N, C-alpha and C positions, 0 to 999 in steps of 0.2 A: 292355413299358416304358411304353407310352402310358398305361395305367391308373395306373401309379406316378406319372407326371408330373401327371396330373389330381389325384391325392390330395395331392401335394405343393403344388400350386397352391391348393388349397382345404383348408386345415388344419382348419377347423371340421368339414367333412364327414368328414375322416380321423379326427378325435378322436371324433366322434359314432359312427362305425362301430366304432371300438375299444371305446367304452363299451357299445354294443349287444352286441358279442361277449362282453365280460366279464360283463355282466348275464345273457346267455344261458347262459354256462358256469356261473355261480353258481346259476341256476335248475336246471340239469341236475344239480348235486350237492346240491340241496335246501338252498341258502343264499339263499333269496329275500329275507330281511330285509337281508342285506348288499348284495344287488343293488339293492334299493330305496334304500338309503342312498347308494350310489355314483351311481345315476341322479339322485336328488334333488339331491345336492351339485353334480353336473355341470350339470343344467338350471338350478339356482339361480345358478350362476356365469354361464351364458349370459344369464339374465334381468338380472343385475346389469350385465353388459357392455352389453346392449341399452339399459338405462335410462341409462347414461352417455352413449351415443350420442344418445339422445332428448333429454337435457338440453342437449347441445351444439347440436343442431338447433334447439331452442326458443330458445336464446340468440342464434341467427342469424336468428330470426324465421320458422322453418320448422316447421310442425306436421304430422307425417305419420301413417301408419297403423300404426307399430310398436306402438302401445299395445294393439291387438287381439291381436297375437302374444304380448305380455307377459302380458296378462290370461288368454289361453288356456293358456299354460304354467303360470302360477300356479294357475289353477283345476284343471287336470289333476293337478298335484302335490297340491293340497289334498284332492282326493277319492281319492288313491291311484292314479290312472291314470298311473303314471310311464312306462310303455311308450309311451302316447300322447304324453306330454310329449317323450320322446326323438324320436318321429316328427315332431313339430312342429319341433323343432330341426333335424332332418335336412331337413325340407321348406323351412325358411327358408334354410338354407345351400345346399341344392340349388337353390333358386330363383336364387341368385347365379350358380351354374354354368350353369343354363339360360339366364339372361339373357346371360351372356358368349357362349355358343354361338350363341344367336339373334342377338345383336348382331353377331358376326363374319359370320354368314350375311347379315344385313341390309345391312351396309356392305361387302360383298364387292367391289362395283364401285368404291367409293371407294378401297379398299385396292389394287385393281388399278391404279388411276391412280398411286398412290404407288410401287408396286413397279416400274413401268415408267419411272420418271423417269431420263432420260439422265444418265450419270455421267462418261463419257469421250468425247473427240473425237479424230479423226485429222487433224492439220494437215499439209498437204503441205509438204515441204521445198523443192521447186522448182515452185511453182504455174504458172510461165510455161512449163514444159516439159510438153507434152501427152502425151509418150511415156512418162513415168515417173510412177508413183503412190507414190513413196517418201514415207512419212508418219511423223510422230512422234506417239505417243499422249500426250495431255495431259488433265488434269481439265477438265470442262466450264467451270468457273469461270474458267479461264485463257485461254479463247478470246477473241480480240480482234476488234472489228468490222473487217472487211476481210480476215480470214484466209480462205484457201481450204482447204476441208475435203474429205476423201474419206469418203464414206459407202458402206460395203460392202453387198452384198446382205443383206436381212433385218435390217439394223441400224436402230436408232432414230436419227432425225435429232436431233443434240445441241442445236443452237441454230437460231433462225430465220435463214433464208438465202435468197439468190437462186440459182436453179438455173442452173448453167453448162453442164451436159450438154444435148444437143439435146432429149431427151424422157425422162421417167421416170414410173414408176407408184408410187403410195404408198397404204398402208393408213392412213387417218386416222380409223378407228373409235373410237380412244381419245379423240380430240379432238371429233368431231362426232356420233358414234353411227351414222354412215353405214357400212354393212357392206361396200359395194362399193369396190374400189380406184379411185382417181382418177388421172388422167393430167395431168402438168404439163409445160409446154414451157419452153425456155430463156428465162431472164429472169423467170419466175414465182416468186412467193414460196412457200417451203416452210416450214411451221411445225414447230418442235421437237415431238417426241413422235410424229410420223408415222413409220411403218415403211417403209423402202425396199423396193422390189420385188426383181426377180431380177437386176439388173445394178448394178455399182458406178457411183456418180455423184459429180460434183463440185458443190459449192455455195460461194458466198461469204457469209460471216457478215454478217448485217445488224444483229444485236443481240448483246449479251453474254448469257451464260447466265442471269444473274439477271433480265434484261429480256425473255427469250424467252417465248413463249406457254406452253409446258408447265410451266416453272418457276412462272409466275404461277398456273396451274391448281393446281399442287401446294400453293402457299401458301394458296389458297382452300380446298382440301380439308382441309388441316390446321386451318384456322379452323372449317370445318364440323364436323369430327370432335370438336373440343374444346367444342362448344356444347351447351347443354341446352335442350330444347324446353319451352315454356310448358305444353304438354299434360301434362307430368309434374306441373307445379304444379296443373293442372286436376284431375289424378287425386288429388292431395293434398286438393283442395277437396271431394272426395267423402268425405274421412276422417271429418269430424265427423258428418255424417248417417249414414254407413254404420256407424260405431262405435256411435252412439246406437241405431240399429235393431237391431244385433247384440246389444247389451247388454239392450235391452228384450225381444227374443225369448228370450234366454237366461234372463233374470230371470223372465219369464212362465212358461217351462217349469219352472223350479225351484219357483215358487209353486204352480203347478197340480199338480205331481207330488209336491211335498214332498221331492224327492230332489236333493241338491246335485250329484250326478253328472250329472244332466240339464243343469245349467248348463254344465259342462265339455264335454259332448257337443255342445251347440249351438255353443259358441264355437270349438271345434276347426275347424268348417267356416267360420268367419268370418275366417280368416287372410288377409292383404292381398296376397298375391303377385300375383294377376291385375292389380291396380291398379298395383303398383310396377314390374312387369316389362313388361307388354304395351304400355303407352303408349310408353316409350322405344324399344322394339324396332320399333314401327310407324314412328316418326319416323326412325330410322336407315335403315329400308327405303325411306322416301320420299326421303331425301337420296341414297341409292345409286341409286335408279331415275332420279332427275333427272340425276345425273352421267352415267349411261349414255346418256341422251338428249341430252347436250351442253348441259345446264343445271346450273350450279353454284350451289346455294343455300348461303349462308354459315353458316346456323344453323338448328336446328329451329324457333326462334322465327319465322323467315321463313315456314315452312310454315304455321304458325298464322295469320299475318297474311294471306298471299296467298290462303289458303283462304276468307277472309272479305271479300275486296276488293269494294268497292261503287262506286268511282270510278276512272277511269283517265285519265291524261294522257300525251300523246305529244309528243316532239320531232319535227321534220319531217325535215331533211336527214340521211340515213344511217339514219333510223329508219322513217318512213313512205315515204321515197324511198330509192333505191338508193345514194345518196351518191356517184354518179359522174357529175357534170354534164358535159355536152358543149357545145362552143362553138356558138352560134347566129349571132352577129353581132358585129362590131367597129365601133363608131361613134365615130370620132375627132372631137375638137373642132377648131375652126379653128386652123390652124397646126401640126397634127400629122397624121402618116400612120398608117393602120391597122396596118401591120406594125411601125411604130416603137412604138406604145403597147402592142401585144400583147407585143413582145419585152421592153420595160421592165417591164411588169406581171408577166410570167412570171419575169423575173430577180428582182424583189422578192419574188414569191410563193415562191421557193425557201426563204424563211425563215419560212414560215407552215405550220401543220399543218391548216388548215381545208380542207374538201372542195372548196370553190370554187377554192382555190389549186391543188389537184391538177388540176382541169379546165383551168385556164388554162395550167399548165405543159405538160400533155399536148397542148393545142392548138398551142402554140408549137413544141414538138418535132415534131409532125406536119407543120408547115409548114417544117421545116428551119431554124428560127431559133435561133441560138446564144444561150445564156443567159450574161449577164454576172455576174461576181462583184461583191459589194458591199463598199465600204470600211467601212460600218456599217449594221446592220439591227436592227430591233426590231418586236415585235408588240404592239399595244394590244388587250388582251383584249376580244372581242366587237365591235370596231370595224374593225380592219384592220391592215395591215402597212406599215411605212415603211422605206426603204432609200436609202442614198447610193450611186449608181451612176455612175461616171465623172464625179463632181463634181456630179451632178444629184440633187435630192431627189425621190424617187418615192414616192408614197403610194397604196395601193390599199385600198378598203374600202367601208363602207356610205355611202349618199348623204348622210346627215346629218353623218357624220364628215368626208367630203370637203368638204362645203359649209362646214364650220367653218374649213377651211384654205384653201379656194378659193371666195370669195364668188360667182364667176361660174359656179358649178356649175349645170347645167341638168338637171332630172329627165327621164329618157328614158321614152317610152311603151313599155309592155311588153305582149306577148301573154299569153294564158292559159298559166300554168305556167312563164313565163320569169322569170329573176332576173338582176340586173345587179350587176356589180362596177364601182364608180366609181373614177376615177383622177385624181390631180393631180400635176403636175410643176413643181417650183420655185414652188409656190404658185398655179399656174394650172390651171384645169380642163382635163384632157387628153382626156377621152372616157369612153365606157362600153363595157364588155365584157359582152355578153349571153350567158347560158348557160341550159340547161334540164336538169333532172334527172328521170329516169323514176321513176314511182311503183313501189313494190314490187308485183308481181302478187298477192302473198298478202295485202296490207294490207286490202282490202275484206272478205275472208273473216274475217280476225282481228277486225276491228271488229264485224262481224255476229255472230260467235260470242260475243264478250263481251256484246253487248246481249242475246242470247238466254239468257245464263247469269248473270243477276242483277247485272250491272255496270250500274248505273242511269244513270251520267253519264260521258260520254267527251268529252275536250277536247284541243285542240292548243295547246301552248305553244311559240312560236317567235320567234326574233329577226328573221325575214324580214318583208318588206313584206306588207301585208294582202291585196292582190289575189292575190299568189302563194300565200299560205297558204290563202286561201279556195278557190282553184282545186284545190289538193291535197285540202282538206277535202271538197269536193264529190265528188271521184273516189274517195275511200276511205270516205265515209259518216260523216264527223265534221262536225257542224253548229256546235259551239261552238269558235270560233277566237279565240285571243289572240295577236296579232302584234306585231312590232317591240318585243320585250321584251328587257330586259337581264337578266342572271342574278339579281340581287336581286328583280326583278319576277316572275320565274318562281317563285322560292322563296315569295314572298308569295302568289301565286295558288294554288300547290300547297297552302299552309297553309290557304287559305280554301275549298278545294273541299269540298263535302259531297254525299253522305254519306261517312263514313269506314268502313273504311280506304281510303286513296288510293294507287294504284300509278302510278309515273312511269317511262316508258320513254325512254331516251336513249342517245346513243353518244359524244358529244364531250367534250373536256376541260372546256368551260364548262358542261356539264350536271352536273358533279360536285356543285355546291352543291344543286341541286334534287333530285338523286337521293338525297343524304344527308338532305335535309329531308323527303322523302315518307315515308309509312308503309312503303312497299315501293318501293325503287329497283331498276330492272332496267336493266343496261347491255348494249348490243349490243357484246360484247367481241371479236368475231371479227377486227376490224381493229386490235386492240391499243391501244384507248383506255384507257391505264393509269389515269389519274386518275378517269375515270368508273367503271372497274371497282373501284377501291379504295373509292369512295364508295358503291357500290351494294350491295344485299343479295343480288341475284341477278345472275350474269354468264352471258350466252348465248354459247356458244363457236362457234355456227354462224351464218353470215350470213343468217339467216332470221327474219322477224318471227313466223312461225308458232310458234316456240319459246316465245313469250309465252303462247300458248294451252296448250302443254305444261306450262309452269310452273304456271299456274293450275289446270289439270286435275289434275296430280300433287298439288299442295297440297291440293285439296279431297278427292281420293280418300284421301290419307294421313290427313288429319284425321278423315274419316268412319270409316276402318278403326280408328284409335286409339280413338275414342269408342265404336265398336261393341264393340271388344275389352273396354273397361272395363265396358260394360253387360252383356256376356256373363258376365264374371267376377262382377259384382254379382248378376245374375239367378240364375246357378247356385248361388252361395253362399247367397243368401237362400232359394231353393227348398229346398236341402238342409238349411238350418237349420230350416225349418218342418217338414220330415220328421223331423229329429232331435228336435224338441220332443215327438214321440210316443214316443220311446225306441227307434225302429227302427234307429238307426245308433249302434253303440257308439263310444266315443271313438277307439279304435285304428283301426277301419274308417273313421271320419270323417276322420282325419288322412291316411289313404292315398287316400281319395276326393278330398280337396282337391288332392292332387298331380295328379290327372287334370284338375281344373278349371284348374290352372296351365298344364298342357300344352295344353289346348284354347284358352285365351286367347292363348298365345304363337304357336301355329300359325295362329290367325286373324290375329294382328298381322302375321305375315310376308306376308299378302296385299298389304301396302303395296308389296312388290317388283313387283307386277303391277297392272294396272288396266285400265279401259275405254279404248278409243281416244278421242282428243280430238275427233273429228268432222271434222277437216280431212283431206281426201283428195287425193292427188296428181292433178293434172290431166294431160292428155295431153302438155302441154309440160314436165311435171316440176315445175311450181309446186305449192305445198302445198294449193291450194284449187281444186276443180273448178269452183266458181262464180265464181272471181275473174276479172274482166275482163282483157283483155290490158293489158300495161303501157302507160301513157299518159304523156305528158310532164308533169313536175311541176316545182315550183320548188325553188330552193336559195337560201339566204340566208347572209349573212356571220356572223350570230350563231346560226344555227339548228342547230348541231351539238349 
């Protein structure tokens, strides 16, 4: 049944085989003239159909390699080599089948992500009763934030949630590429798409299905699958010179031999399948390999760009640093108490998504300070958050922003790697909360790798204060620091960076503009920065900066494989054409040999599924770089996400 399905899927192959069979039977009963007529009419119909497609492509501004196939078919018919003409038709239609097969193999890991997408969830009927697990099955899209879910052994976690069970083990390989199970404890966040271990667990939904991690990955994969790589257009740019060389060789063979058949014998070996098939197969392989590594590239065009990157810019907090600031000191102004301003600041920061806000909230909770609700709250992008709490107006943010509201604001002296959140209450300066954020241990190795691999310029673009940014820059190896920037200034600086292309790496909501403006935007998406992920070209699903190296390495390897496959096809075709000029390769044999050339280029293109290691090795502590220094304190800033 499978061969029948294949024949039904590719009707041109089926029809060509039928015509072959009919012509063979007619030859067997000594009716060659009728067989010639049938083959000629059929091939002429294919030529006409191909010409119609070529005209449509030209009207869209696309000039490809089909002209060679058309000339080869016409030439073989003109000299009476109608069997060779049929083989060319079979080769071209078979090329489509080969491309589909190789494409499915190349994007197997992308397809696996889609196939494992959660579809149903088990919502507990009585979540308050720990003794019963009675649940109702609902579609994932109907799960509401706050629902308590039952996830049975080996089931896929349907939505992002907080673990309620004391401890559980999960397979997160489809999300992170990490093959070993990970253990989570009560209160930890579990991402959708993870596979539960050997015991049933409970979790509370933190996000709806549409907003959960796995569904966002699926959306990115759909976008990647529907894209077309510029390397395919690059293959088309070979069309004119390759066509010209082929026609010159064929014409020369005809002129030297005086035999028009020689023209057809040469052109049969110039058919363009290696260029048309190998390049897209390589890029699908690259997209699939990246997905398996926990890196989603949204299109083949991204592979082309990231393979040529020459400048890189980094956000600081959450990108070069771990994005988990810890409280260092609370410095109240006159008339305020330390616990008072920490409690008020944490209460206001409930309404902010910035990483500093998370550090302040955690510090208050660790000290047993209850957080107040706000009558009204709002966040001013890149500056800070304000809230009305118990009738008092509380504002927490950058020093310049607080100074504009409270003229008595005093700048606090900070140590290396420290950052400060300033605070005003009812228009009066209330004090400073000092935090520090540890640098990622892999960051120095990532910066070093990029320098050693032809990335000529590296810069930091941050909204944090200059002293803090410079401290981090020294620790990770970046000398060019641009600090205290607003999002429009980040966009301007990214546009001015040379040489191009420019890669920008960030994680926060306010990084979205610069990620969209850069030639290649990379979002650290492990913590669910949706806006940054939407604006970026590449989304890293693992909370590790080392994946930036993986993305660049995969892009370069994929582009190299695609170009090599193209040159293998061209080299073999031209070499065979030169041999055919001597008359050693009959047209029928040449058409069959060209199929082997197609196969060789496709098999080589599938090498994009594998590749050399990136060069970053796990250290003894598990960090991605053996040479990376131990994590050191680094800074965090209000606009540096």
